[in-house]
OpenMM code with the backbone's topology and positions (N, CA, C; nanometers):
from openmm import Vec3, app, unit

residues = "MET LYS ASN VAL PHE ASP GLY ILE ARG ILE ALA ILE GLY ILE GLY GLY LEU LEU SER LEU ALA VAL GLY VAL VAL ILE LEU ILE TRP PRO ASP LYS THR ALA MET ILE VAL ALA ALA ILE VAL ALA VAL TYR VAL VAL VAL ALA GLY LEU VAL TYR ALA GLY ILE GLY GLY LEU SER LYS ARG LYS SER GLY TRP SER ARG VAL GLY HIS VAL LEU LEU GLY LEU VAL PHE ILE ALA ALA GLY VAL ILE ALA PHE ALA ASN LEU GLY GLN THR ALA THR TRP LEU GLY ILE PHE LEU GLY VAL LEU VAL GLY VAL LEU TRP ILE VAL GLU GLY VAL VAL ALA LEU THR THR LEU PRO ASP SER GLY SER LYS VAL TRP PRO ILE LEU PHE ALA ILE LEU SER ILE ALA ALA GLY VAL VAL ILE LEU PHE ALA PRO LEU TRP GLY ALA MET VAL LEU TRP MET LEU LEU GLY ILE SER LEU VAL VAL LEU GLY VAL VAL ASN VAL VAL ARG ALA ALA ALA LEU GLY ARG SER ARG ALA".split()
positions = [
    Vec3(-5.0976, 8.9907, 3.4487),
    Vec3(-5.1154, 8.9023, 3.3356),
    Vec3(-4.9946, 8.9093, 3.2414),
    Vec3(-4.9410, 9.0297, 3.2243),
    Vec3(-4.8246, 9.0467, 3.1374),
    Vec3(-4.7053, 8.9670, 3.1900),
    Vec3(-4.6858, 8.9641, 3.3227),
    Vec3(-4.5741, 8.8885, 3.3799),
    Vec3(-4.5890, 8.7397, 3.3541),
    Vec3(-4.7111, 8.6882, 3.3649),
    Vec3(-4.7350, 8.5454, 3.3386),
    Vec3(-4.7057, 8.5147, 3.1926),
    Vec3(-4.7564, 8.5988, 3.1035),
    Vec3(-4.7340, 8.5796, 2.9607),
    Vec3(-4.5850, 8.5859, 2.9274),
    Vec3(-4.5158, 8.6831, 2.9843),
    Vec3(-4.3713, 8.6943, 2.9608),
    Vec3(-4.2976, 8.5716, 3.0144),
    Vec3(-4.3412, 8.5217, 3.1296),
    Vec3(-4.2802, 8.4006, 3.1863),
    Vec3(-4.2986, 8.2801, 3.0960),
    Vec3(-4.4174, 8.2658, 3.0398),
    Vec3(-4.4440, 8.1542, 2.9473),
    Vec3(-4.3579, 8.1688, 2.8227),
    Vec3(-4.3517, 8.2895, 2.7686),
    Vec3(-4.2714, 8.3153, 2.6486),
    Vec3(-4.1242, 8.2845, 2.6746),
    Vec3(-4.0737, 8.3279, 2.7890),
    Vec3(-3.9333, 8.3022, 2.8239),
    Vec3(-3.9098, 8.1523, 2.8418),
    Vec3(-4.0035, 8.0842, 2.9066),
    Vec3(-3.9900, 7.9391, 2.9260),
    Vec3(-3.9875, 7.8662, 2.7918),
    Vec3(-4.0743, 7.9060, 2.6995),
    Vec3(-4.0744, 7.8444, 2.5658),
    Vec3(-3.9415, 7.8716, 2.4968),
    Vec3(-3.8914, 7.9941, 2.5075),
    Vec3(-3.7635, 8.0287, 2.4447),
    Vec3(-3.6470, 7.9518, 2.5029),
    Vec3(-3.6419, 7.9428, 2.6353),
    Vec3(-3.5332, 7.8687, 2.7009),
    Vec3(-3.5426, 7.7202, 2.6670),
    Vec3(-3.6638, 7.6666, 2.6698),
    Vec3(-3.6819, 7.5257, 2.6318),
    Vec3(-3.6371, 7.5015, 2.4888),
    Vec3(-3.6695, 7.5954, 2.4007),
    Vec3(-3.6265, 7.5829, 2.2619),
    Vec3(-3.4758, 7.5875, 2.2473),
    Vec3(-3.4112, 7.6791, 2.3199),
    Vec3(-3.2646, 7.6877, 2.3142),
    Vec3(-3.1992, 7.5606, 2.3685),
    Vec3(-3.2542, 7.5068, 2.4786),
    Vec3(-3.1996, 7.3815, 2.5331),
    Vec3(-3.2171, 7.2664, 2.4347),
    Vec3(-3.3351, 7.2572, 2.3755),
    Vec3(-3.3607, 7.1527, 2.2770),
    Vec3(-3.2656, 7.1654, 2.1595),
    Vec3(-3.2490, 7.2866, 2.1118),
    Vec3(-3.1568, 7.3123, 2.0006),
    Vec3(-3.0145, 7.2725, 2.0381),
    Vec3(-2.9700, 7.3114, 2.1560),
    Vec3(-2.8333, 7.2807, 2.2001),
    Vec3(-2.8120, 7.1300, 2.2125),
    Vec3(-2.9047, 7.0609, 2.2772),
    Vec3(-2.8897, 6.9156, 2.2938),
    Vec3(-2.8932, 6.8460, 2.1581),
    Vec3(-2.9817, 6.8891, 2.0697),
    Vec3(-2.9879, 6.8298, 1.9362),
    Vec3(-2.8592, 6.8481, 1.8589),
    Vec3(-2.8025, 6.9683, 1.8647),
    Vec3(-2.6758, 6.9951, 1.7951),
    Vec3(-2.5642, 6.9087, 1.8536),
    Vec3(-2.5593, 6.8983, 1.9853),
    Vec3(-2.4552, 6.8168, 2.0497),
    Vec3(-2.4699, 6.6701, 2.0086),
    Vec3(-2.5940, 6.6201, 2.0040),
    Vec3(-2.6156, 6.4807, 1.9612),
    Vec3(-2.5674, 6.4623, 1.8178),
    Vec3(-2.5974, 6.5582, 1.7313),
    Vec3(-2.5577, 6.5443, 1.5909),
    Vec3(-2.4068, 6.5575, 1.5702),
    Vec3(-2.3421, 6.6411, 1.6494),
    Vec3(-2.1974, 6.6606, 1.6341),
    Vec3(-2.1186, 6.5486, 1.7012),
    Vec3(-2.1597, 6.5078, 1.8200),
    Vec3(-2.0893, 6.4053, 1.8967),
    Vec3(-2.1849, 6.2930, 1.9381),
    Vec3(-2.2342, 6.2139, 1.8438),
    Vec3(-2.3320, 6.1102, 1.8808),
    Vec3(-2.2756, 6.0072, 1.9795),
    Vec3(-2.1498, 5.9688, 1.9623),
    Vec3(-2.0909, 5.8685, 2.0523),
    Vec3(-2.0754, 5.9227, 2.1937),
    Vec3(-2.0251, 6.0443, 2.2036),
    Vec3(-2.0027, 6.1034, 2.3364),
    Vec3(-2.1346, 6.1284, 2.4096),
    Vec3(-2.2373, 6.1735, 2.3370),
    Vec3(-2.3656, 6.1965, 2.4033),
    Vec3(-2.4293, 6.0650, 2.4451),
    Vec3(-2.4096, 5.9605, 2.3670),
    Vec3(-2.4600, 5.8284, 2.4072),
    Vec3(-2.3886, 5.7818, 2.5342),
    Vec3(-2.2587, 5.8132, 2.5434),
    Vec3(-2.1847, 5.7769, 2.6646),
    Vec3(-2.2317, 5.8586, 2.7844),
    Vec3(-2.2731, 5.9830, 2.7613),
    Vec3(-2.3282, 6.0638, 2.8707),
    Vec3(-2.4578, 6.0013, 2.9213),
    Vec3(-2.5420, 5.9559, 2.8297),
    Vec3(-2.6653, 5.8873, 2.8707),
    Vec3(-2.6308, 5.7618, 2.9495),
    Vec3(-2.5318, 5.6867, 2.9035),
    Vec3(-2.4882, 5.5667, 2.9760),
    Vec3(-2.4380, 5.6039, 3.1153),
    Vec3(-2.3667, 5.7150, 3.1269),
    Vec3(-2.3175, 5.7595, 3.2577),
    Vec3(-2.4328, 5.7966, 3.3495),
    Vec3(-2.5343, 5.8625, 3.2946),
    Vec3(-2.6518, 5.8975, 3.3752),
    Vec3(-2.7209, 5.7716, 3.4261),
    Vec3(-2.7345, 5.6719, 3.3386),
    Vec3(-2.7942, 5.5446, 3.3802),
    Vec3(-2.7082, 5.4792, 3.4879),
    Vec3(-2.5762, 5.4806, 3.4710),
    Vec3(-2.4860, 5.4199, 3.5700),
    Vec3(-2.4979, 5.4892, 3.7052),
    Vec3(-2.5030, 5.6213, 3.7047),
    Vec3(-2.5184, 5.6955, 3.8308),
    Vec3(-2.6519, 5.6607, 3.8955),
    Vec3(-2.7577, 5.6554, 3.8151),
    Vec3(-2.8896, 5.6183, 3.8683),
    Vec3(-2.8848, 5.4804, 3.9345),
    Vec3(-2.8194, 5.3845, 3.8683),
    Vec3(-2.8127, 5.2482, 3.9213),
    Vec3(-2.7355, 5.2462, 4.0532),
    Vec3(-2.6270, 5.3208, 4.0632),
    Vec3(-2.5508, 5.3272, 4.1885),
    Vec3(-2.6361, 5.3889, 4.2995),
    Vec3(-2.7038, 5.4988, 4.2700),
    Vec3(-2.7888, 5.5639, 4.3707),
    Vec3(-2.9009, 5.4695, 4.4142),
    Vec3(-2.9632, 5.4017, 4.3175),
    Vec3(-3.0686, 5.3054, 4.3517),
    Vec3(-3.0116, 5.1945, 4.4402),
    Vec3(-2.8901, 5.1503, 4.4101),
    Vec3(-2.8261, 5.0480, 4.4925),
    Vec3(-2.8022, 5.0969, 4.6345),
    Vec3(-2.7582, 5.2204, 4.6475),
    Vec3(-2.7381, 5.2771, 4.7814),
    Vec3(-2.8705, 5.2848, 4.8575),
    Vec3(-2.9771, 5.3205, 4.7879),
    Vec3(-3.1089, 5.3273, 4.8519),
    Vec3(-3.1521, 5.1885, 4.8979),
    Vec3(-3.1396, 5.0885, 4.8098),
    Vec3(-3.1772, 4.9520, 4.8486),
    Vec3(-3.0939, 4.9033, 4.9668),
    Vec3(-2.9638, 4.9273, 4.9601),
    Vec3(-2.8774, 4.8845, 5.0711),
    Vec3(-2.9160, 4.9571, 5.1993),
    Vec3(-2.9475, 5.0854, 5.1873),
    Vec3(-2.9906, 5.1615, 5.3039),
    Vec3(-3.1211, 5.1099, 5.3619),
    Vec3(-3.2153, 5.0760, 5.2757),
    Vec3(-3.3430, 5.0196, 5.3226),
    Vec3(-3.3166, 4.8907, 5.3993),
    Vec3(-3.2323, 4.8077, 5.3420),
    Vec3(-3.2029, 4.6800, 5.4084),
    Vec3(-3.1243, 4.6973, 5.5367),
    Vec3(-3.0300, 4.7870, 5.5367),
    Vec3(-2.9440, 4.8037, 5.6532),
    Vec3(-3.0060, 4.8838, 5.7661),
    Vec3(-3.0946, 4.9754, 5.7335),
    Vec3(-3.1463, 5.0665, 5.8352),
    Vec3(-3.2892, 5.0363, 5.8799),
    Vec3(-3.3587, 4.9515, 5.8052),
    Vec3(-3.4986, 4.9250, 5.8387),
    Vec3(-3.5096, 4.8352, 5.9613),
    Vec3(-3.5890, 4.8786, 6.0561),
    Vec3(-3.6114, 4.7995, 6.1778),
    Vec3(-3.7374, 4.7140, 6.1667),
    Vec3(-3.8253, 4.7478, 6.0733),
    Vec3(-3.9536, 4.6782, 6.0632),
    Vec3(-3.9495, 4.5579, 5.9697),
    Vec3(-3.8503, 4.5475, 5.8869),
    Vec3(-3.8429, 4.4368, 5.7914),
    Vec3(-3.7832, 4.3134, 5.8584),
    Vec3(-3.8222, 4.1970, 5.8038),
    Vec3(-3.7685, 4.0719, 5.8562),
    Vec3(-3.6225, 4.0576, 5.8142),
    Vec3(-3.5560, 3.9605, 5.8718),
    Vec3(-3.4142, 3.9380, 5.8420),
    Vec3(-3.3884, 3.9111, 5.6949),
    Vec3(-3.4703, 3.8220, 5.6346),
    Vec3(-3.4497, 3.7891, 5.4935),
    Vec3(-3.4789, 3.9081, 5.4035),
    Vec3(-3.5782, 3.9856, 5.4385),
    Vec3(-3.6103, 4.1041, 5.3596),
    Vec3(-3.4948, 4.2039, 5.3649),
    Vec3(-3.4378, 4.2205, 5.4820),
    Vec3(-3.3250, 4.3122, 5.4957),
    Vec3(-3.2040, 4.2624, 5.4174),
    Vec3(-3.1755, 4.1331, 5.4290),
    Vec3(-3.0627, 4.0745, 5.3550),
    Vec3(-3.0860, 4.0883, 5.2049),
    Vec3(-3.2092, 4.0619, 5.1610),
    Vec3(-3.2420, 4.0747, 5.0179),
    Vec3(-3.2208, 4.2164, 4.9666),
    Vec3(-3.2651, 4.3149, 5.0445),
    Vec3(-3.2463, 4.4533, 5.0034),
    Vec3(-3.0982, 4.4911, 4.9979),
    Vec3(-3.0214, 4.4462, 5.0962),
    Vec3(-2.8778, 4.4761, 5.0966),
    Vec3(-2.8099, 4.4099, 4.9771),
    Vec3(-2.8414, 4.2817, 4.9518),
    Vec3(-2.7807, 4.2121, 4.8374),
    Vec3(-2.8196, 4.2778, 4.7050),
    Vec3(-2.9486, 4.3135, 4.6915),
    Vec3(-2.9928, 4.3815, 4.5702),
    Vec3(-2.9191, 4.5141, 4.5544),
    Vec3(-2.9042, 4.5867, 4.6644),
    Vec3(-2.8304, 4.7120, 4.6607),
    Vec3(-2.6868, 4.6922, 4.6158),
    Vec3(-2.6218, 4.5878, 4.6679),
    Vec3(-2.4831, 4.5602, 4.6286),
    Vec3(-2.4722, 4.5233, 4.4813),
    Vec3(-2.5701, 4.4472, 4.4300),
    Vec3(-2.5713, 4.4116, 4.2873),
    Vec3(-2.5873, 4.5384, 4.2029),
    Vec3(-2.6803, 4.6246, 4.2424),
    Vec3(-2.7000, 4.7503, 4.1702),
    Vec3(-2.5725, 4.8347, 4.1718),
    Vec3(-2.5108, 4.8465, 4.2874),
    Vec3(-2.3884, 4.9272, 4.2987),
    Vec3(-2.2790, 4.8691, 4.2102),
    Vec3(-2.2607, 4.7371, 4.2152),
    Vec3(-2.1579, 4.6737, 4.1319),
    Vec3(-2.1872, 4.6961, 3.9834),
    Vec3(-2.3148, 4.6804, 3.9428),
    Vec3(-2.3511, 4.7012, 3.8018),
    Vec3(-2.3255, 4.8458, 3.7608),
    Vec3(-2.3591, 4.9397, 3.8472),
    Vec3(-2.3368, 5.0804, 3.8160),
    Vec3(-2.1896, 5.1140, 3.8038),
    Vec3(-2.1079, 5.0594, 3.8931),
    Vec3(-1.9635, 5.0848, 3.8883),
    Vec3(-1.9037, 5.0240, 3.7618),
    Vec3(-1.9446, 4.9013, 3.7284),
    Vec3(-1.8946, 4.8366, 3.6055),
    Vec3(-1.9379, 4.9161, 3.4832),
    Vec3(-2.0649, 4.9600, 3.4810),
    Vec3(-2.1146, 5.0393, 3.3683),
    Vec3(-2.0373, 5.1698, 3.3569),
    Vec3(-2.0117, 5.2342, 3.4702),
    Vec3(-1.9409, 5.3613, 3.4700),
    Vec3(-1.7953, 5.3440, 3.4265),
    Vec3(-1.7357, 5.2326, 3.4613),
    Vec3(-1.5962, 5.2069, 3.4248),
    Vec3(-1.5811, 5.1745, 3.2762),
    Vec3(-1.6906, 5.1331, 3.2119),
    Vec3(-1.6876, 5.0939, 3.0706),
    Vec3(-1.7976, 5.1677, 2.9940),
    Vec3(-1.7938, 5.2992, 2.9943),
    Vec3(-1.9034, 5.3772, 2.9367),
    Vec3(-1.9271, 5.3497, 2.7886),
    Vec3(-1.8209, 5.3302, 2.7133),
    Vec3(-1.8359, 5.3012, 2.5708),
    Vec3(-1.9111, 5.1716, 2.5478),
    Vec3(-1.8718, 5.0673, 2.6204),
    Vec3(-1.9396, 4.9387, 2.6072),
    Vec3(-2.0823, 4.9452, 2.6606),
    Vec3(-2.1032, 5.0220, 2.7669),
    Vec3(-2.2376, 5.0373, 2.8225),
    Vec3(-2.3280, 5.1085, 2.7228),
    Vec3(-2.2761, 5.2137, 2.6583),
    Vec3(-2.3551, 5.2850, 2.5577),
    Vec3(-2.3890, 5.1918, 2.4415),
    Vec3(-2.2939, 5.1102, 2.3994),
    Vec3(-2.3192, 5.0143, 2.2916),
    Vec3(-2.4254, 4.9144, 2.3335),
    Vec3(-2.4138, 4.8613, 2.4542),
    Vec3(-2.5118, 4.7646, 2.5040),
    Vec3(-2.6505, 4.8269, 2.5119),
    Vec3(-2.6584, 4.9505, 2.5623),
    Vec3(-2.7880, 5.0186, 2.5694),
    Vec3(-2.8457, 5.0394, 2.4300),
    Vec3(-2.7598, 5.0745, 2.3341),
    Vec3(-2.8054, 5.0910, 2.1962),
    Vec3(-2.8596, 4.9614, 2.1385),
    Vec3(-2.7884, 4.8518, 2.1611),
    Vec3(-2.8353, 4.7211, 2.1123),
    Vec3(-2.9668, 4.6839, 2.1798),
    Vec3(-2.9746, 4.7043, 2.3101),
    Vec3(-3.0975, 4.6734, 2.3839),
    Vec3(-3.2159, 4.7525, 2.3280),
    Vec3(-3.1961, 4.8838, 2.3093),
    Vec3(-3.3041, 4.9670, 2.2575),
    Vec3(-3.3395, 4.9292, 2.1138),
    Vec3(-3.2393, 4.8963, 2.0330),
    Vec3(-3.2659, 4.8523, 1.8960),
    Vec3(-3.3497, 4.7258, 1.8932),
    Vec3(-3.3142, 4.6284, 1.9749),
    Vec3(-3.3917, 4.5038, 1.9821),
    Vec3(-3.5330, 4.5326, 2.0320),
    Vec3(-3.5433, 4.6157, 2.1345),
    Vec3(-3.6741, 4.6498, 2.1900),
    Vec3(-3.7631, 4.7150, 2.0839),
    Vec3(-3.7102, 4.8127, 2.0119),
    Vec3(-3.7881, 4.8795, 1.9074),
    Vec3(-3.8245, 4.7808, 1.7972),
    Vec3(-3.7316, 4.6952, 1.7569),
    Vec3(-3.7602, 4.5954, 1.6542),
    Vec3(-3.8735, 4.5024, 1.6941),
    Vec3(-3.8675, 4.4520, 1.8141),
    Vec3(-3.9735, 4.3620, 1.8626),
    Vec3(-4.1071, 4.4360, 1.8697),
    Vec3(-4.1039, 4.5591, 1.9209),
    Vec3(-4.2282, 4.6371, 1.9312),
    Vec3(-4.2884, 4.6633, 1.7939),
    Vec3(-4.2057, 4.6938, 1.6946),
    Vec3(-4.2585, 4.7178, 1.5599),
    Vec3(-4.3198, 4.5906, 1.5010),
    Vec3(-4.2563, 4.4764, 1.5248),
    Vec3(-4.3123, 4.3505, 1.4750),
    Vec3(-4.4467, 4.3233, 1.5424),
    Vec3(-4.4514, 4.3386, 1.6732),
    Vec3(-4.5766, 4.3160, 1.7458),
    Vec3(-4.6838, 4.4134, 1.6971),
    Vec3(-4.6466, 4.5387, 1.6773),
    Vec3(-4.7427, 4.6384, 1.6288),
    Vec3(-4.7975, 4.5986, 1.4918),
    Vec3(-4.7130, 4.5481, 1.4045),
    Vec3(-4.7575, 4.5026, 1.2728),
    Vec3(-4.8503, 4.3837, 1.2816),
    Vec3(-4.8172, 4.2888, 1.3680),
    Vec3(-4.9030, 4.1717, 1.3865),
    Vec3(-5.0389, 4.2140, 1.4430),
    Vec3(-5.0384, 4.3033, 1.5391),
    Vec3(-5.1646, 4.3521, 1.5962),
    Vec3(-5.2473, 4.4223, 1.4884),
    Vec3(-5.1817, 4.5005, 1.4020),
    Vec3(-5.2541, 4.5667, 1.2927),
    Vec3(-5.3209, 4.4633, 1.2017),
    Vec3(-5.2526, 4.3524, 1.1774),
    Vec3(-5.3119, 4.2466, 1.0943),
    Vec3(-5.4293, 4.1781, 1.1640),
    Vec3(-5.4175, 4.1610, 1.2944),
    Vec3(-5.5243, 4.0909, 1.3661),
    Vec3(-5.6478, 4.1781, 1.3857),
    Vec3(-5.6342, 4.3087, 1.3672),
    Vec3(-5.7498, 4.3982, 1.3833),
    Vec3(-5.8111, 4.4361, 1.2489),
    Vec3(-5.7723, 4.3673, 1.1415),
    Vec3(-5.8263, 4.3974, 1.0092),
    Vec3(-5.9793, 4.3917, 1.0038),
    Vec3(-6.0422, 4.2925, 1.0643),
    Vec3(-6.1887, 4.2891, 1.0564),
    Vec3(-6.2560, 4.4130, 1.1180),
    Vec3(-6.1885, 4.4801, 1.2110),
    Vec3(-6.2461, 4.5971, 1.2776),
    Vec3(-6.2283, 4.7262, 1.1980),
    Vec3(-6.1453, 4.7241, 1.0938),
    Vec3(-6.1182, 4.8483, 1.0207),
    Vec3(-6.2003, 4.8515, 0.8923),
    Vec3(-6.2347, 4.9726, 0.8520),
    Vec3(-6.3135, 4.9890, 0.7294),
    Vec3(-6.2308, 4.9549, 0.6071),
    Vec3(-6.1228, 5.0278, 0.5871),
    Vec3(-6.0339, 5.0052, 0.4742),
    Vec3(-5.9334, 4.8972, 0.5114),
    Vec3(-5.9045, 4.8098, 0.4179),
    Vec3(-5.8074, 4.7029, 0.4439),
    Vec3(-5.6683, 4.7394, 0.3925),
    Vec3(-5.6613, 4.8286, 0.2959),
    Vec3(-5.5333, 4.8598, 0.2313),
    Vec3(-5.4362, 4.9247, 0.3291),
    Vec3(-5.4781, 5.0295, 0.3992),
    Vec3(-5.3867, 5.1023, 0.4873),
    Vec3(-5.3399, 5.0191, 0.6058),
    Vec3(-5.4293, 4.9458, 0.6724),
    Vec3(-5.3791, 4.8613, 0.7821),
    Vec3(-5.2821, 4.7528, 0.7342),
    Vec3(-5.3072, 4.6953, 0.6169),
    Vec3(-5.2171, 4.5922, 0.5638),
    Vec3(-5.0828, 4.6543, 0.5280),
    Vec3(-5.0840, 4.7713, 0.4623),
    Vec3(-4.9594, 4.8404, 0.4278),
    Vec3(-4.8814, 4.8745, 0.5540),
    Vec3(-4.9528, 4.9290, 0.6537),
    Vec3(-4.8877, 4.9621, 0.7808),
    Vec3(-4.8266, 4.8375, 0.8443),
    Vec3(-4.9016, 4.7281, 0.8468),
    Vec3(-4.8534, 4.6044, 0.9088),
    Vec3(-4.7284, 4.5526, 0.8386),
    Vec3(-4.7307, 4.5531, 0.7058),
    Vec3(-4.6149, 4.5039, 0.6294),
    Vec3(-4.4921, 4.5902, 0.6569),
    Vec3(-4.5093, 4.7219, 0.6530),
    Vec3(-4.3965, 4.8116, 0.6791),
    Vec3(-4.3450, 4.7969, 0.8221),
    Vec3(-4.4361, 4.7861, 0.9179),
    Vec3(-4.3965, 4.7744, 1.0575),
    Vec3(-4.3206, 4.6442, 1.0825),
    Vec3(-4.3714, 4.5350, 1.0294),
    Vec3(-4.3043, 4.4052, 1.0477),
    Vec3(-4.1686, 4.4055, 0.9766),
    Vec3(-4.1646, 4.4583, 0.8543),
    Vec3(-4.0377, 4.4626, 0.7801),
    Vec3(-3.9352, 4.5490, 0.8533),
    Vec3(-3.9767, 4.6672, 0.9013),
    Vec3(-3.8842, 4.7544, 0.9748),
    Vec3(-3.8362, 4.6856, 1.1025),
    Vec3(-3.9253, 4.6149, 1.1706),
    Vec3(-3.8875, 4.5425, 1.2923),
    Vec3(-3.7843, 4.4349, 1.2642),
    Vec3(-3.8047, 4.3610, 1.1558),
    Vec3(-3.7096, 4.2547, 1.1205),
    Vec3(-3.5740, 4.3154, 1.0848),
    Vec3(-3.5749, 4.4231, 1.0066),
    Vec3(-3.4492, 4.4887, 0.9677),
    Vec3(-3.3732, 4.5343, 1.0914),
    Vec3(-3.4422, 4.5990, 1.1838),
    Vec3(-3.3731, 4.6509, 1.3022),
    Vec3(-3.3263, 4.5373, 1.3933),
    Vec3(-3.3950, 4.4230, 1.3929),
    Vec3(-3.3480, 4.3092, 1.4724),
    Vec3(-3.2188, 4.2506, 1.4161),
    Vec3(-3.1999, 4.2596, 1.2847),
    Vec3(-3.0756, 4.2097, 1.2255),
    Vec3(-2.9589, 4.3063, 1.2442),
    Vec3(-2.9897, 4.4325, 1.2717),
    Vec3(-2.8846, 4.5324, 1.2944),
    Vec3(-2.9313, 4.6296, 1.4029),
    Vec3(-2.9451, 4.5808, 1.5270),
    Vec3(-3.0033, 4.6658, 1.6314),
    Vec3(-2.9183, 4.7884, 1.6662),
    Vec3(-2.7869, 4.7772, 1.6621),
    Vec3(-2.7033, 4.8928, 1.6943),
    Vec3(-2.7151, 4.9991, 1.5848),
    Vec3(-2.7166, 4.9560, 1.4595),
    Vec3(-2.7371, 5.0490, 1.3487),
    Vec3(-2.8726, 5.1180, 1.3639),
    Vec3(-2.9760, 5.0412, 1.3958),
    Vec3(-3.1089, 5.0985, 1.4141),
    Vec3(-3.1124, 5.1989, 1.5268),
    Vec3(-3.0451, 5.1675, 1.6369),
    Vec3(-3.0413, 5.2602, 1.7503),
    Vec3(-2.9663, 5.3876, 1.7124),
    Vec3(-2.8603, 5.3743, 1.6329),
    Vec3(-2.7847, 5.4934, 1.5906),
    Vec3(-2.8697, 5.5814, 1.4993),
    Vec3(-2.9461, 5.5198, 1.4099),
    Vec3(-3.0351, 5.5969, 1.3231),
    Vec3(-3.1398, 5.6691, 1.4072),
    Vec3(-3.1984, 5.5980, 1.5035),
    Vec3(-3.2978, 5.6609, 1.5912),
    Vec3(-3.2348, 5.7733, 1.6742),
    Vec3(-3.1101, 5.7552, 1.7173),
    Vec3(-3.0394, 5.8574, 1.7952),
    Vec3(-3.0197, 5.9833, 1.7110),
    Vec3(-2.9803, 5.9639, 1.5846),
    Vec3(-2.9609, 6.0781, 1.4955),
    Vec3(-3.0945, 6.1462, 1.4653),
    Vec3(-3.2007, 6.0672, 1.4480),
    Vec3(-3.3336, 6.1260, 1.4275),
    Vec3(-3.3769, 6.2062, 1.5500),
    Vec3(-3.3406, 6.1594, 1.6681),
    Vec3(-3.3692, 6.2349, 1.7896),
    Vec3(-3.2962, 6.3692, 1.7853),
    Vec3(-3.1692, 6.3674, 1.7470),
    Vec3(-3.0924, 6.4917, 1.7367),
    Vec3(-3.1541, 6.5880, 1.6373),
    Vec3(-3.1915, 6.5378, 1.5203),
    Vec3(-3.2545, 6.6224, 1.4183),
    Vec3(-3.3868, 6.6788, 1.4713),
    Vec3(-3.4663, 6.5944, 1.5344),
    Vec3(-3.5952, 6.6388, 1.5895),
    Vec3(-3.5758, 6.7475, 1.6940),
    Vec3(-3.4776, 6.7297, 1.7809),
    Vec3(-3.4525, 6.8310, 1.8837),
    Vec3(-3.4093, 6.9640, 1.8229),
    Vec3(-3.3277, 6.9595, 1.7181),
    Vec3(-3.2859, 7.0829, 1.6514),
    Vec3(-3.4076, 7.1521, 1.5900),
    Vec3(-3.4888, 7.0771, 1.5161),
    Vec3(-3.6056, 7.1359, 1.4500),
    Vec3(-3.7029, 7.1924, 1.5531),
    Vec3(-3.7345, 7.1137, 1.6560),
    Vec3(-3.8278, 7.1610, 1.7583),
    Vec3(-3.7703, 7.2791, 1.8359),
    Vec3(-3.6410, 7.2786, 1.8597),
    Vec3(-3.5773, 7.3902, 1.9283),
    Vec3(-3.5880, 7.5186, 1.8485),
    Vec3(-3.5591, 7.5113, 1.7192),
    Vec3(-3.5700, 7.6300, 1.6335),
    Vec3(-3.7149, 7.6787, 1.6311),
    Vec3(-3.8089, 7.5864, 1.6161),
    Vec3(-3.9508, 7.6246, 1.6126),
    Vec3(-3.9909, 7.6945, 1.7429),
    Vec3(-3.9477, 7.6429, 1.8565),
    Vec3(-3.9851, 7.7055, 1.9843),
    Vec3(-3.9180, 7.8410, 2.0046),
    Vec3(-3.7949, 7.8562, 1.9601),
    Vec3(-3.7285, 7.9863, 1.9711),
    Vec3(-3.8022, 8.0886, 1.8846),
    Vec3(-3.8355, 8.0505, 1.7628),
    Vec3(-3.9105, 8.1402, 1.6735),
    Vec3(-4.0487, 8.1691, 1.7327),
    Vec3(-4.1113, 8.0673, 1.7860),
    Vec3(-4.2427, 8.0836, 1.8491),
    Vec3(-4.2369, 8.1830, 1.9654),
    Vec3(-4.1348, 8.1692, 2.0490),
    Vec3(-4.1200, 8.2608, 2.1624),
    Vec3(-4.0969, 8.4035, 2.1147),
    Vec3(-4.0149, 8.4184, 2.0113),
    Vec3(-3.9899, 8.5532, 1.9565),
    Vec3(-4.1183, 8.6103, 1.8977),
    Vec3(-4.1946, 8.5286, 1.8275),
    Vec3(-4.3203, 8.5749, 1.7678),
    Vec3(-4.4211, 8.6127, 1.8756),
    Vec3(-4.4234, 8.5380, 1.9850),
    Vec3(-4.5132, 8.5722, 2.0954),
    Vec3(-4.4777, 8.7080, 2.1540),
    Vec3(-4.3493, 8.7368, 2.1616),
    Vec3(-4.3049, 8.8656, 2.2132),
    Vec3(-4.3460, 8.9792, 2.1224),
    Vec3(-4.3379, 8.9587, 1.9913),
    Vec3(-4.3773, 9.0631, 1.8944),
    Vec3(-4.5282, 9.0838, 1.8963),
    Vec3(-4.6032, 8.9754, 1.9146),
    Vec3(-4.7492, 8.9890, 1.9112),
    Vec3(-4.8015, 9.0630, 2.0341),
    Vec3(-4.7278, 9.0636, 2.1429),
    Vec3(-4.7694, 9.1333, 2.2645),
    Vec3(-4.7243, 9.2790, 2.2665),
    Vec3(-4.6291, 9.3122, 2.1785),
    Vec3(-4.5736, 9.4488, 2.1804),
    Vec3(-4.6701, 9.5498, 2.1226),
] * unit.nanometer
topology = app.Topology()
chain = topology.addChain("A")
for resn in residues:
    res = topology.addResidue(resn, chain)
    for name in ("N", "CA", "C"):
        topology.addAtom(name, app.Element.getBySymbol(name[0]), res)
């Protein structure tokens, strides 16, 4: 039982240190870490393209059009991944804009849904306040999606640092409580 407990404590500590490290790196080098995420996405797209091309090229059970479609899709994925990888800065910017727009639209929809569910809620003040704030935040982020994505990226870094410190302290406290 002690070995299991020690393993859990060590896992929490290592997870906390990793979270802390990634959060600090995001806060110190936000642009470079965003480009690393873009590179990971680009590598994923290339690998997915190779898989699709392989399915199309190697499958004996698929029809001719299905095989051609898979090969063409694979080639499109590979080309997109290579272009993304060759332009990591622009890819990171595009991903930031995409995520900013996505979050903005989701916040607006969430606010509208909160308004449409007013008859189902007991108090009207909190759902209306939430809806107004959600819609306003969504509109703001839609007018500046890259700025919104950068703010969210920095909040992610701060959150990772805080959670990392908490988990490291938690792991240390678990070790003291077992001693």
